[in-house]
N, C-alpha and C positions, 0 to 999 in steps of 0.2 A: 713228445707232446701228441695228444690225440685231437683230431679235428672232426667236428660233427656239425652238420647243418650250418655251415658258414661261421662258426665260432670255434675258438680253441679252448681246450681244457688241459692245462698243464698238470701232469701227475708227477709226484715225487715219491721217493723211497729212501729211507736212511741207509747210510753206509754200515755194513755189518761189523766192520772192524773197530768202530767207536763203541766204548763200553760205558755204562752208567754204574757208578759206584755210590754206595750209601755213605754219605759224609755226616751222619748223625741227623742234623736238622735240614740237610741239603741233599739234593741229587747232584752228583758231580759227573759231568761228561768228560771222559778221559780218552784222549787220542793215543793211538799206538806209536811207539818208537819215535822216529824223527818228526812225525806230525805233532807229537806232544810238545816238543821243543818249539816248533813253529807257532803253536797256539798258546805258548806260555803256561804249559801244564794243563790244569783242569779248568773247566768252566762250570759254574753253578747254574742249575736249571731251576726256574721257579715252577710252581705246580702246573701252570698252563703249558710251559715248554716241555715238561716231563710227560704230560698227557699227549701232546702233539707228537713227541718223539716215539712214544709207545704206539701211536696210531700208524706211524710210518714204517712199522715192521712189514706192512703191506703197502703196495703202491696206492696212493690216494691223491685226490685233487685238494687244492687249498679250500675249496667250498666244502668238501666232505670233512676235512679236519675242523673247519669252523662249526659245522653242524654238530659234530661230536663234542666240541668244547662247550657250545651253547647248552647241550643236553647235560653234560657232566657237571658244569658249574652253575646251571640254572640262571643264565644271563640272556639278555636280548641279543639278537643277531649282530647288531652294530658293535656291541661290547666284545662279543666273541671274535669278530673279524679284527677289531683293533688289537686284541690280545694275540691272535695268531700271526698277524702280518709281520711284526718284528722278528718272530722266530723264523718265519719263511724267508725273510730278507737276509737274515744272518746265516742260514743253512743252505740256501739255494745256490 
């Protein structure tokens, strides 16, 4: 976590050992080895989650991810934040 001027900005980055596989009409997040068993195999990512995961190749804050989602999907900030929050909650 980075602290600046009295407030904190939490930064996240994806784990490199999780892979995204093309499942035809879905992006499937696959965990390696024993983690795959713990996660019941693969998890389907919607377009927003796939976009957020791609952004997390580099360390970013939730706000930076939200801005990118707003720009990518041409939605208002509140909608972008509402779309990003569940992904952050699940992966943080």
